N, C-alpha and C positions, 0 to 999 in steps of 0.2 A: 286147358288146364282145369283140373278137377277141384271141386270145393270141399273143403273139409266139414264135417259134421260137428255141431257144437257139442258140449260136454253132456247137456241134458239129452240131445239127440242120441247121442252114442250110448248113453245110459238106457234110455228108452228101447234103443235096438236090441242091446244085449239083454237086457231083463224082459224084453218082449211085453212092454209096458202097454196101457190102452193107447196112448199116442202113436206108438208104432203100429199096433193092430189096425188102428183107424186108417193109418196112412197105407198099410198092406190092402185093406179092404178098398180103398179108391183104386190103388194100382191093380187089383185084381178084378175091378168092376163089379164088386160085391158088397156095395155099401149097405144094400137092402138086407143082406144076409146077416148084418151084424147085429140087428134088433129083432132076431126071431123069438127071442122071450117074450117080448110085448108088440105083436104086429101092429097094433092100435096106435103106437107112439113111434114115430121114426125121428131119430135125432138128426138135425141137418149137419151137413159137412161144414165145418168150421174153417176160418182163416187159418188158424194154426194147423189144422190137418193138411191143408194145401201147402202151407210153408213147408211142412215136413216132407210132403210128398217131393216138393220141388228139390230140397235139399238132399234126399235120398238119391233122386235121379241125378243130381250135379255132382255127387260124390261118387257115383258109379256102383252105388251099393244095389239099386234097383234099376231095370230098364226104363228107358224114357217110354212112358204111356200119354203124358200130356205134355206137349211143348208149350211151355208157359210163353215162349216168345214169338210162337205162330199165331196171328190173329184168328186165321180160319180155323186152326186146330182148337183154340180156346172156344170160339164161338160153336163149333160142333160140339164139343165136350159140354157146354153149359147146356145146350138145347137137349141132350141126351140124359142130362142129370138135374135137370132143373127143379124137379119134385123135391130133391135134398138140398137145395141151395137158398139160402136168403139174399134179399137184395143188396146186403152189405158185402158177402161173398162175391157175388156178380160184379159189383162195383170195383172190388179189390183184383179181381181177374182182368178186368177192362183197364185198369190203372195205367199199365205200361203202355198203352197204346192211344193214350189220350194225348 
């Protein structure tokens, strides 16, 4: 069963708003490319960004890049993207497995 996007998520998708662009950067594994204007400052990936990625994948809009239900996949993704993650985000990713 596919999940529906929220109204805010659908609006962000249609209007190509920053929330959608952030999710697309995560899905394309190009988070570092989002901040090319100022390479000295990298914005961390937020929980909201990851929720949007999860919802885009669950709704079938985007292919599954990060399986939020697979502990090994989550651990691998965390280790590959740790420089962009805060402790709160890592904790959020681990929460389903506690």
